[in-house]
LOVEX-145953 format. One record per atom (N, C-alpha, C, O): residue number from 0; atom name; x, y, z. Coordinates in Angstrom, 3 decimals, always signed. Example, Ala and Ser with C-alpha at 12.3 -4.5 7.8 and 13.67 -1.06 7.14 Angstrom:
2
REC   resi   name         xx         yy         zz
REC      0      N    +13.190     -5.690     +7.800
REC      0     CA    +12.300     -4.500     +7.800
REC      0      C    +13.200     -3.300     +7.800
REC      0      O    +14.236     -3.319     +8.465
REC      1      N    +12.850     -2.250     +7.080
REC      1     CA    +13.670     -1.060     +7.140
REC      1      C    +12.900     +0.030     +7.870
REC      1      O    +13.409     +1.138     +8.039
END
This chain:
113
REC   resi   name         xx         yy         zz
REC      0      N   +101.828    +91.485    +88.621
REC      0     CA   +103.003    +92.059    +89.260
REC      0      C   +102.834    +92.024    +90.772
REC      0      O   +101.732    +92.171    +91.301
REC      1      N   +103.936    +91.829    +91.436
REC      1     CA   +103.946    +91.802    +92.889
REC      1      C   +104.826    +92.926    +93.399
REC      1      O   +105.949    +93.104    +92.927
REC      2      N   +104.327    +93.678    +94.351
REC      2     CA   +105.133    +94.721    +94.965
REC      2      C   +105.969    +94.087    +96.069
REC      2      O   +105.464    +93.321    +96.889
REC      3      N   +107.260    +94.421    +96.073
REC      3     CA   +108.169    +93.917    +97.082
REC      3      C   +108.895    +95.094    +97.727
REC      3      O   +108.926    +96.198    +97.184
REC      4      N   +109.479    +94.835    +98.899
REC      4     CA   +110.022    +95.914    +99.711
REC      4      C   +111.423    +95.583   +100.207
REC      4      O   +111.753    +94.429   +100.479
REC      5      N   +112.228    +96.622   +100.315
REC      5     CA   +113.567    +96.513   +100.862
REC      5      C   +113.680    +97.467   +102.044
REC      5      O   +113.405    +98.661   +101.925
REC      6      N   +114.086    +96.923   +103.179
REC      6     CA   +114.383    +97.734   +104.357
REC      6      C   +115.896    +97.907   +104.393
REC      6      O   +116.642    +96.930   +104.332
REC      7      N   +116.337    +99.146   +104.491
REC      7     CA   +117.773    +99.414   +104.409
REC      7      C   +118.110   +100.688   +105.191
REC      7      O   +117.307   +101.620   +105.225
REC      8      N   +119.279   +100.736   +105.814
REC      8     CA   +119.691   +101.991   +106.441
REC      8      C   +119.713   +103.123   +105.411
REC      8      O   +120.217   +102.958   +104.300
REC      9      N   +119.164   +104.260   +105.794
REC      9     CA   +119.049   +105.375   +104.857
REC      9      C   +120.394   +105.791   +104.287
REC      9      O   +120.483   +106.123   +103.105
REC     10      N   +121.435   +105.781   +105.096
REC     10     CA   +122.749   +106.215   +104.614
REC     10      C   +123.237   +105.306   +103.478
REC     10      O   +123.836   +105.788   +102.516
REC     11      N   +122.986   +104.005   +103.584
REC     11     CA   +123.359   +103.083   +102.507
REC     11      C   +122.536   +103.358   +101.257
REC     11      O   +123.064   +103.343   +100.145
REC     12      N   +121.247   +103.607   +101.439
REC     12     CA   +120.372   +103.845   +100.288
REC     12      C   +120.749   +105.140    +99.573
REC     12      O   +120.812   +105.172    +98.344
REC     13      N   +120.996   +106.197   +100.326
REC     13     CA   +121.337   +107.495    +99.695
REC     13      C   +122.666   +107.394    +98.945
REC     13      O   +122.817   +107.997    +97.882
REC     14      N   +123.620   +106.650    +99.476
REC     14     CA   +124.889   +106.423    +98.784
REC     14      C   +124.639   +105.661    +97.481
REC     14      O   +125.199   +105.993    +96.436
REC     15      N   +123.794   +104.641    +97.563
REC     15     CA   +123.455   +103.854    +96.367
REC     15      C   +122.752   +104.718    +95.326
REC     15      O   +123.038   +104.606    +94.134
REC     16      N   +121.840   +105.575    +95.765
REC     16     CA   +121.146   +106.470    +94.826
REC     16      C   +122.142   +107.343    +94.071
REC     16      O   +122.004   +107.554    +92.866
REC     17      N   +123.135   +107.844    +94.779
REC     17     CA   +124.139   +108.699    +94.141
REC     17      C   +124.928   +107.920    +93.089
REC     17      O   +125.395   +108.494    +92.106
REC     18      N   +125.073   +106.613    +93.298
REC     18     CA   +125.806   +105.752    +92.357
REC     18      C   +124.882   +105.151    +91.299
REC     18      O   +125.348   +104.635    +90.283
REC     19      N   +123.563   +105.220    +91.542
REC     19     CA   +122.594   +104.677    +90.604
REC     19      C   +122.333   +103.188    +90.754
REC     19      O   +121.547   +102.613    +90.001
REC     20      N   +122.989   +102.561    +91.726
REC     20     CA   +122.771   +101.132    +91.933
REC     20      C   +123.083   +100.742    +93.367
REC     20      O   +123.989   +101.284    +94.001
REC     21      N   +122.307    +99.788    +93.857
REC     21     CA   +122.474    +99.261    +95.213
REC     21      C   +123.047    +97.861    +95.085
REC     21      O   +122.425    +96.967    +94.511
REC     22      N   +124.234    +97.689    +95.627
REC     22     CA   +124.908    +96.380    +95.572
REC     22      C   +124.466    +95.478    +96.715
REC     22      O   +124.623    +94.259    +96.644
REC     23      N   +123.915    +96.073    +97.767
REC     23     CA   +123.442    +95.303    +98.907
REC     23      C   +124.012    +95.803   +100.213
REC     23      O   +125.049    +96.465   +100.255
REC     24      N   +123.306    +95.469   +101.278
REC     24     CA   +123.773    +95.761   +102.631
REC     24      C   +124.805    +94.689   +103.009
REC     24      O   +124.980    +93.727   +102.261
REC     25      N   +125.482    +94.830   +104.133
REC     25     CA   +126.452    +93.804   +104.519
REC     25      C   +125.872    +92.383   +104.549
REC     25      O   +126.540    +91.442   +104.121
REC     26      N   +124.653    +92.218   +105.042
REC     26     CA   +124.062    +90.868   +105.075
REC     26      C   +123.735    +90.381   +103.665
REC     26      O   +123.874    +89.193   +103.374
REC     27      N   +123.307    +91.278   +102.796
REC     27     CA   +123.048    +90.904   +101.398
REC     27      C   +124.340    +90.426   +100.737
REC     27      O   +124.371    +89.384   +100.084
REC     28      N   +125.397    +91.202   +100.919
REC     28     CA   +126.683    +90.847   +100.315
REC     28      C   +127.188    +89.505   +100.845
REC     28      O   +127.725    +88.700   +100.085
REC     29      N   +127.019    +89.265   +102.141
REC     29     CA   +127.456    +87.994   +102.732
REC     29      C   +126.650    +86.822   +102.187
REC     29      O   +127.193    +85.736   +101.985
REC     30      N   +125.347    +87.036   +101.947
REC     30     CA   +124.476    +85.954   +101.468
REC     30      C   +124.517    +85.778    +99.959
REC     30      O   +124.077    +84.745    +99.453
REC     31      N   +125.032    +86.756    +99.230
REC     31     CA   +125.162    +86.640    +97.787
REC     31      C   +123.936    +87.078    +97.005
REC     31      O   +123.846    +86.827    +95.803
REC     32      N   +122.990    +87.732    +97.671
REC     32     CA   +121.793    +88.247    +97.004
REC     32      C   +121.198    +89.356    +97.855
REC     32      O   +121.507    +89.473    +99.041
REC     33      N   +120.339    +90.172    +97.244
REC     33     CA   +119.661    +91.254    +97.956
REC     33      C   +118.323    +90.728    +98.456
REC     33      O   +117.496    +90.244    +97.684
REC     34      N   +118.131    +90.835    +99.762
REC     34     CA   +116.904    +90.371   +100.418
REC     34      C   +115.769    +91.377   +100.222
REC     34      O   +115.957    +92.580   +100.399
REC     35      N   +114.615    +90.881    +99.862
REC     35     CA   +113.380    +91.663    +99.814
REC     35      C   +112.318    +90.934   +100.628
REC     35      O   +112.491    +89.775   +101.004
REC     36      N   +111.223    +91.627   +100.890
REC     36     CA   +110.063    +91.030   +101.551
REC     36      C   +108.801    +91.456   +100.815
REC     36      O   +108.766    +92.507   +100.174
REC     37      N   +107.776    +90.638   +100.913
REC     37     CA   +106.456    +91.048   +100.441
REC     37      C   +105.827    +91.910   +101.530
REC     37      O   +106.388    +92.031   +102.619
REC     38      N   +104.688    +92.500   +101.257
REC     38     CA   +103.980    +93.290   +102.266
REC     38      C   +103.656    +92.436   +103.486
REC     38      O   +103.755    +92.911   +104.618
REC     39      N   +103.271    +91.184   +103.269
REC     39     CA   +102.919    +90.296   +104.377
REC     39      C   +104.134    +89.916   +105.221
REC     39      O   +103.980    +89.552   +106.386
REC     40      N   +105.325    +89.991   +104.661
REC     40     CA   +106.545    +89.577   +105.352
REC     40      C   +107.326    +90.736   +105.963
REC     40      O   +108.150    +90.509   +106.849
REC     41      N   +107.097    +91.954   +105.524
REC     41     CA   +107.945    +93.092   +105.898
REC     41      C   +107.929    +93.401   +107.390
REC     41      O   +108.969    +93.732   +107.959
REC     42      N   +106.789    +93.301   +108.023
REC     42     CA   +106.715    +93.591   +109.461
REC     42      C   +107.585    +92.650   +110.276
REC     42      O   +108.306    +93.083   +111.175
REC     43      N   +107.516    +91.374   +109.964
REC     43     CA   +108.329    +90.388   +110.670
REC     43      C   +109.805    +90.563   +110.337
REC     43      O   +110.661    +90.384   +111.203
REC     44      N   +110.108    +90.911   +109.092
REC     44     CA   +111.500    +91.184   +108.723
REC     44      C   +112.044    +92.342   +109.553
REC     44      O   +113.155    +92.262   +110.076
REC     45      N   +111.272    +93.412   +109.674
REC     45     CA   +111.695    +94.559   +110.478
REC     45      C   +111.917    +94.141   +111.935
REC     45      O   +112.910    +94.528   +112.550
REC     46      N   +111.003    +93.362   +112.477
REC     46     CA   +111.097    +92.938   +113.874
REC     46      C   +112.318    +92.051   +114.109
REC     46      O   +113.049    +92.245   +115.080
REC     47      N   +112.537    +91.093   +113.236
REC     47     CA   +113.622    +90.125   +113.431
REC     47      C   +115.006    +90.682   +113.136
REC     47      O   +115.965    +90.390   +113.851
REC     48      N   +115.107    +91.477   +112.094
REC     48     CA   +116.430    +91.870   +111.607
REC     48      C   +116.812    +93.332   +111.852
REC     48      O   +117.974    +93.706   +111.695
REC     49      N   +115.830    +94.158   +112.239
REC     49     CA   +116.110    +95.586   +112.412
REC     49      C   +115.586    +96.135   +113.734
REC     49      O   +115.492    +97.351   +113.899
REC     50      N   +115.246    +95.267   +114.670
REC     50     CA   +114.668    +95.668   +115.956
REC     50      C   +115.541    +96.733   +116.630
REC     50      O   +116.744    +96.545   +116.811
REC     51      N   +114.923    +97.832   +116.990
REC     51     CA   +115.609    +98.903   +117.702
REC     51      C   +116.411    +99.844   +116.820
REC     51      O   +116.950   +100.834   +117.316
REC     52      N   +116.504    +99.568   +115.540
REC     52     CA   +117.305   +100.416   +114.643
REC     52      C   +116.478   +101.583   +114.109
REC     52      O   +115.340   +101.422   +113.668
REC     53      N   +117.078   +102.734   +114.165
REC     53     CA   +116.469   +103.923   +113.576
REC     53      C   +117.283   +104.284   +112.337
REC     53      O   +118.320   +103.673   +112.076
REC     54      N   +116.826   +105.258   +111.586
REC     54     CA   +117.556   +105.684   +110.401
REC     54      C   +117.387   +104.739   +109.228
REC     54      O   +118.271   +104.627   +108.379
REC     55      N   +116.246   +104.058   +109.180
REC     55     CA   +115.966   +103.120   +108.094
REC     55      C   +115.000   +103.738   +107.091
REC     55      O   +114.262   +104.671   +107.408
REC     56      N   +115.019   +103.203   +105.881
REC     56     CA   +114.004   +103.530   +104.884
REC     56      C   +113.379   +102.236   +104.377
REC     56      O   +113.972   +101.160   +104.443
REC     57      N   +112.180   +102.382   +103.876
REC     57     CA   +111.451   +101.301   +103.225
REC     57      C   +111.313   +101.693   +101.765
REC     57      O   +110.730   +102.731   +101.451
REC     58      N   +111.847   +100.869   +100.869
REC     58     CA   +111.777   +101.146    +99.437
REC     58      C   +110.870   +100.120    +98.773
REC     58      O   +110.970    +98.924    +99.048
REC     59      N   +109.989   +100.587    +97.905
REC     59     CA   +109.031    +99.720    +97.226
REC     59      C   +109.423    +99.534    +95.765
REC     59      O   +109.896   +100.462    +95.109
REC     60      N   +109.216    +98.308    +95.269
REC     60     CA   +109.549    +97.949    +93.889
REC     60      C   +108.488    +97.019    +93.327
REC     60      O   +107.822    +96.305    +94.077
REC     61      N   +108.331    +97.025    +92.018
REC     61     CA   +107.564    +95.981    +91.350
REC     61      C   +108.537    +94.849    +91.063
REC     61      O   +109.665    +95.089    +90.631
REC     62      N   +108.112    +93.638    +91.298
REC     62     CA   +109.023    +92.499    +91.190
REC     62      C   +109.488    +92.241    +89.758
REC     62      O   +110.605    +91.768    +89.545
REC     63      N   +108.650    +92.545    +88.787
REC     63     CA   +109.023    +92.293    +87.399
REC     63      C   +110.028    +93.322    +86.901
REC     63      O   +109.910    +94.512    +87.192
REC     64      N   +111.003    +92.859    +86.161
REC     64     CA   +111.955    +93.748    +85.525
REC     64      C   +113.151    +94.143    +86.375
REC     64      O   +113.933    +95.002    +85.968
REC     65      N   +113.311    +93.538    +87.549
REC     65     CA   +114.442    +93.899    +88.407
REC     65      C   +115.726    +93.163    +88.031
REC     65      O   +116.818    +93.569    +88.430
REC     66      N   +115.597    +92.095    +87.272
REC     66     CA   +116.773    +91.288    +86.945
REC     66      C   +116.547    +89.859    +87.399
REC     66      O   +115.443    +89.329    +87.279
REC     67      N   +117.589    +89.240    +87.917
REC     67     CA   +117.534    +87.835    +88.335
REC     67      C   +116.900    +87.725    +89.724
REC     67      O   +117.595    +87.523    +90.720
REC     68      N   +115.578    +87.859    +89.776
REC     68     CA   +114.818    +87.773    +91.023
REC     68      C   +114.288    +86.357    +91.171
REC     68      O   +113.603    +85.839    +90.290
REC     69      N   +114.612    +85.746    +92.284
REC     69     CA   +114.174    +84.371    +92.560
REC     69      C   +113.367    +84.346    +93.852
REC     69      O   +113.695    +85.020    +94.828
REC     70      N   +112.298    +83.545    +93.829
REC     70     CA   +111.465    +83.352    +95.018
REC     70      C   +111.938    +82.070    +95.685
REC     70      O   +111.752    +80.973    +95.157
REC     71      N   +112.556    +82.223    +96.861
REC     71     CA   +113.190    +81.083    +97.515
REC     71      C   +112.670    +80.914    +98.935
REC     71      O   +112.352    +81.894    +99.608
REC     72      N   +112.582    +79.655    +99.390
REC     72     CA   +112.079    +79.410   +100.747
REC     72      C   +113.038    +79.956   +101.806
REC     72      O   +114.259    +79.862   +101.679
REC     73      N   +112.454    +80.518   +102.832
REC     73     CA   +113.230    +81.040   +103.950
REC     73      C   +112.414    +80.820   +105.211
REC     73      O   +111.925    +79.716   +105.450
REC     74      N   +112.265    +81.845   +106.009
REC     74     CA   +111.585    +81.769   +107.300
REC     74      C   +110.255    +81.015   +107.206
REC     74      O   +109.353    +81.433   +106.481
REC     75      N   +110.138    +79.922   +107.930
REC     75     CA   +108.887    +79.167   +107.983
REC     75      C   +108.471    +78.559   +106.656
REC     75      O   +107.315    +78.169   +106.491
REC     76      N   +109.399    +78.470   +105.703
REC     76     CA   +109.069    +77.913   +104.400
REC     76      C   +108.454    +78.916   +103.446
REC     76      O   +108.194    +78.583   +102.289
REC     77      N   +108.213    +80.153   +103.910
REC     77     CA   +107.681    +81.193   +103.022
REC     77      C   +108.666    +81.462   +101.893
REC     77      O   +109.879    +81.367   +102.078
REC     78      N   +108.141    +81.794   +100.739
REC     78     CA   +108.985    +82.174    +99.615
REC     78      C   +109.285    +83.668    +99.707
REC     78      O   +108.378    +84.498    +99.767
REC     79      N   +110.575    +83.988    +99.716
REC     79     CA   +111.021    +85.377    +99.785
REC     79      C   +111.689    +85.756    +98.479
REC     79      O   +112.366    +84.927    +97.871
REC     80      N   +111.513    +86.999    +98.032
REC     80     CA   +112.179    +87.456    +96.818
REC     80      C   +113.645    +87.807    +97.095
REC     80      O   +113.953    +88.587    +97.996
REC     81      N   +114.527    +87.222    +96.309
REC     81     CA   +115.967    +87.456    +96.414
REC     81      C   +116.487    +87.887    +95.049
REC     81      O   +116.261    +87.201    +94.052
REC     82      N   +117.176    +89.011    +95.001
REC     82     CA   +117.727    +89.524    +93.751
REC     82      C   +119.205    +89.180    +93.670
REC     82      O   +119.998    +89.580    +94.522
REC     83      N   +119.564    +88.437    +92.640
REC     83     CA   +120.948    +88.058    +92.395
REC     83      C   +121.535    +89.049    +91.405
REC     83      O   +121.395    +88.894    +90.192
REC     84      N   +122.183    +90.054    +91.932
REC     84     CA   +122.761    +91.108    +91.118
REC     84      C   +122.403    +92.458    +91.696
REC     84      O   +121.621    +92.540    +92.643
REC     85      N   +122.962    +93.516    +91.141
REC     85     CA   +122.707    +94.862    +91.656
REC     85      C   +121.281    +95.324    +91.364
REC     85      O   +120.622    +94.848    +90.440
REC     86      N   +120.839    +96.260    +92.180
REC     86     CA   +119.505    +96.837    +92.067
REC     86      C   +119.625    +98.258    +91.531
REC     86      O   +120.346    +99.081    +92.095
REC     87      N   +118.924    +98.541    +90.455
REC     87     CA   +118.868    +99.894    +89.902
REC     87      C   +118.008   +100.738    +90.841
REC     87      O   +116.810   +100.490    +90.978
REC     88      N   +118.609   +101.725    +91.480
REC     88     CA   +117.861   +102.534    +92.447
REC     88      C   +116.723   +103.314    +91.797
REC     88      O   +115.750   +103.660    +92.467
REC     89      N   +116.833   +103.592    +90.503
REC     89     CA   +115.770   +104.316    +89.795
REC     89      C   +114.502   +103.470    +89.660
REC     89      O   +113.441   +104.000    +89.330
REC     90      N   +114.601   +102.172    +89.910
REC     90     CA   +113.435   +101.294    +89.833
REC     90      C   +112.520   +101.434    +91.048
REC     90      O   +111.407   +100.908    +91.043
REC     91      N   +112.973   +102.132    +92.084
REC     91     CA   +112.144   +102.313    +93.282
REC     91      C   +110.891   +103.107    +92.940
REC     91      O   +110.967   +104.173    +92.329
REC     92      N   +109.750   +102.585    +93.335
REC     92     CA   +108.485   +103.308    +93.168
REC     92      C   +108.422   +104.464    +94.143
REC     92      O   +107.938   +105.547    +93.815
REC     93      N   +108.916   +104.222    +95.340
REC     93     CA   +109.042   +105.245    +96.381
REC     93      C   +109.988   +104.741    +97.461
REC     93      O   +110.228   +103.541    +97.591
REC     94      N   +110.515   +105.680    +98.226
REC     94     CA   +111.378   +105.395    +99.364
REC     94      C   +110.889   +106.282   +100.503
REC     94      O   +110.854   +107.506   +100.373
REC     95      N   +110.512   +105.660   +101.622
REC     95     CA   +109.948   +106.407   +102.748
REC     95      C   +110.657   +106.026   +104.046
REC     95      O   +111.160   +104.911   +104.184
REC     96      N   +110.692   +106.964   +104.998
REC     96     CA   +111.297   +106.665   +106.291
REC     96      C   +110.581   +105.506   +106.996
REC     96      O   +109.369   +105.328   +106.867
REC     97      N   +111.358   +104.736   +107.733
REC     97     CA   +110.820   +103.637   +108.546
REC     97      C   +111.339   +103.832   +109.971
REC     97      O   +112.235   +103.114   +110.415
REC     98      N   +110.771   +104.808   +110.685
REC     98     CA   +111.303   +105.155   +112.001
REC     98      C   +110.978   +104.121   +113.082
REC     98      O   +109.976   +103.409   +113.022
REC     99      N   +111.856   +104.074   +114.053
REC     99     CA   +111.668   +103.262   +115.255
REC     99      C   +110.911   +104.121   +116.255
REC     99      O   +111.329   +105.241   +116.549
REC    100      N   +109.796   +103.609   +116.784
REC    100     CA   +108.983   +104.413   +117.697
REC    100      C   +109.185   +104.044   +119.165
REC    100      O   +108.420   +104.474   +120.028
REC    101      N   +110.207   +103.254   +119.442
REC    101     CA   +110.481   +102.858   +120.821
REC    101      C   +110.089   +101.423   +121.118
REC    101      O   +110.615   +100.807   +122.044
REC    102      N   +109.161   +100.892   +120.327
REC    102     CA   +108.764    +99.494   +120.522
REC    102      C   +108.668    +98.718   +119.207
REC    102      O   +108.729    +97.489   +119.200
REC    103      N   +108.520    +99.437   +118.103
REC    103     CA   +108.442    +98.792   +116.786
REC    103      C   +108.716    +99.857   +115.721
REC    103      O   +108.876   +101.039   +116.025
REC    104      N   +108.763    +99.410   +114.478
REC    104     CA   +108.928   +100.358   +113.381
REC    104      C   +107.559   +100.855   +112.924
REC    104      O   +106.587   +100.101   +112.892
REC    105      N   +107.506   +102.126   +112.577
REC    105     CA   +106.264   +102.738   +112.098
REC    105      C   +106.285   +102.745   +110.575
REC    105      O   +106.966   +103.556   +109.947
REC    106      N   +105.524   +101.822   +110.000
REC    106     CA   +105.440   +101.748   +108.542
REC    106      C   +104.613   +102.925   +108.025
REC    106      O   +103.676   +103.358   +108.696
REC    107      N   +104.947   +103.449   +106.844
REC    107     CA   +104.230   +104.601   +106.297
REC    107      C   +102.747   +104.288   +106.086
REC    107      O   +102.377   +103.159   +105.762
REC    108      N   +101.927   +105.284   +106.272
REC    108     CA   +100.489   +105.113   +106.064
REC    108      C   +100.216   +104.706   +104.622
REC    108      O   +100.727   +105.321   +103.687
REC    109      N    +99.410   +103.668   +104.450
REC    109     CA    +99.022   +103.207   +103.127
REC    109      C   +100.135   +102.536   +102.327
REC    109      O    +99.992   +102.348   +101.119
REC    110      N   +101.226   +102.178   +102.968
REC    110     CA   +102.406   +101.667   +102.260
REC    110      C   +102.137   +100.393   +101.482
REC    110      O   +102.737   +100.199   +100.425
REC    111      N   +101.276    +99.529   +101.948
REC    111     CA   +101.053    +98.244   +101.283
REC    111      C    +99.886    +98.298   +100.304
REC    111      O    +99.407    +97.260    +99.846
REC    112      N    +99.433    +99.491    +99.986
REC    112     CA    +98.285    +99.634    +99.070
REC    112      C    +98.676    +99.336    +97.637
REC    112      O    +97.837    +99.408    +96.740
END
């Protein structure tokens, strides 16, 4: 099993939790799949796509059992996990704040363990 991560504005995630499913952020909806990152990719994802944004959460998932998850080439040819379909919010192993500290995002202690 591979642990994968979703960075998302907290307000979107809390709304999804109340509904029991996450359909995706605006960029996910535009691309037709929900973007995830591995632990090795999450820092760069935060830097490139969420620079300066506060009010984010980092949600962790096991890749198996999420549905139609495909590993597809993206940035630099790396394979990124993309979920084609809604995400069951109850599948989250944990959801933790991902605050902006003025120069970068502060990932939770031990998050990639």
